[in-house]
C-alpha positions as CSV (number, residue, x, y, z in Angstrom):
1,M,-0.1,0.2,0.3
2,Y,2.8,2.1,1.1
3,I,4.1,2.0,-2.5
4,W,1.0,2.8,-4.0
5,E,0.5,5.8,-2.3
6,M,4.0,6.8,-2.4
7,A,3.8,6.5,-6.0
8,H,0.6,8.2,-6.8
9,V,1.8,11.7,-4.9
10,Y,5.0,11.2,-6.8
11,F,3.5,10.6,-10.3
12,T,0.4,13.2,-9.2
13,L,3.2,16.1,-8.4
14,I,5.0,15.4,-11.5
15,Q,1.9,15.3,-13.7
16,N,0.7,18.5,-12.3
17,T,3.9,20.4,-12.0
18,V,4.6,19.6,-16.2
19,Q,1.1,20.3,-17.0
20,T,1.5,24.1,-15.1
21,F,4.8,24.3,-17.1
22,Q,3.4,23.6,-20.4
23,L,0.9,26.1,-19.7
24,C,3.3,28.8,-18.8
25,F,6.2,28.4,-21.4
26,P,6.6,28.0,-24.5
27,Q,7.3,24.2,-26.2
28,A,11.1,25.0,-27.0
29,M,11.6,25.2,-23.3
30,M,10.1,21.9,-22.3
31,S,13.6,20.2,-22.1
32,A,14.2,21.4,-18.8
33,C,11.1,20.3,-17.2
34,V,11.6,16.9,-19.0
35,H,15.0,16.9,-17.3
36,W,13.3,18.1,-13.8
37,A,10.9,14.8,-14.2
38,K,13.3,12.8,-14.9
39,V,15.2,13.4,-11.4
40,E,12.1,13.5,-9.6
41,L,11.2,9.6,-10.8
42,E,15.4,8.9,-9.9
43,A,14.4,9.7,-6.5
44,F,11.2,8.1,-6.8
45,N,12.9,5.0,-8.0
46,T,15.8,5.2,-4.9
47,V,12.8,5.4,-2.4
48,M,11.3,2.5,-3.9
49,A,14.3,0.3,-4.0
50,R,14.8,1.0,-0.4
51,Q,11.4,0.2,0.2
52,L,11.5,-3.0,-1.1
53,S,15.3,-4.0,-0.1
54,G,13.4,-6.4,2.3
55,T,11.2,-7.8,-0.5
56,E,12.1,-11.1,-2.5
57,R,13.2,-9.8,-6.3
58,G,11.2,-10.7,-8.7
59,G,8.6,-12.1,-6.3
60,E,5.0,-12.1,-5.9
61,Q,4.5,-8.7,-3.9
62,W,8.0,-7.0,-5.8
63,I,5.8,-7.6,-8.8
64,R,2.7,-6.1,-7.8
65,C,4.4,-3.1,-6.5
66,L,6.5,-2.4,-9.3
67,D,3.5,-2.2,-11.5
68,A,1.4,-0.3,-9.3
69,A,4.2,2.4,-9.9
70,R,4.3,1.9,-13.4
71,T,0.7,2.4,-13.4
72,H,0.7,5.4,-12.0
73,A,3.4,6.5,-14.0
74,G,1.7,6.1,-17.1
75,K,-0.8,9.1,-16.0
76,L,2.0,10.9,-17.3
77,S,1.1,10.2,-20.8
78,E,-1.4,12.8,-20.3
79,V,0.9,15.6,-20.3
80,G,3.0,13.6,-23.1
81,L,5.7,11.9,-20.7
82,D,6.3,8.2,-20.6
83,F,8.2,7.0,-18.0
84,R,6.6,3.8,-17.5
85,D,9.8,1.9,-18.5
86,L,12.2,3.9,-16.5
87,V,10.2,2.7,-13.7
88,G,12.3,0.8,-11.1
89,R,15.1,0.6,-14.1
90,E,17.8,0.8,-11.6
91,M,16.5,-2.4,-9.4
92,A,18.1,-5.6,-10.3
93,G,15.7,-7.8,-12.2
94,V,13.8,-5.5,-13.4
């Protein structure tokens, strides 16, 4: 449940920030926002890896947590970003 809640907060924050950025700045400046979003995703991955460190890698619970996080990351497609493949990327076994 914690991973689900954390993913919801992180990806809703990223989505809302990107959406606001797109409304306020020209498209040519979007690369700065994408960079910021990737940094936030890396922070999420770090926290998620720490939370799952005591969970069996590749086990049912571990997979469910990654799937939940990727589902939340999917909401970024509404603002033109697709980071689902980057969720958990640095974790062994992904």
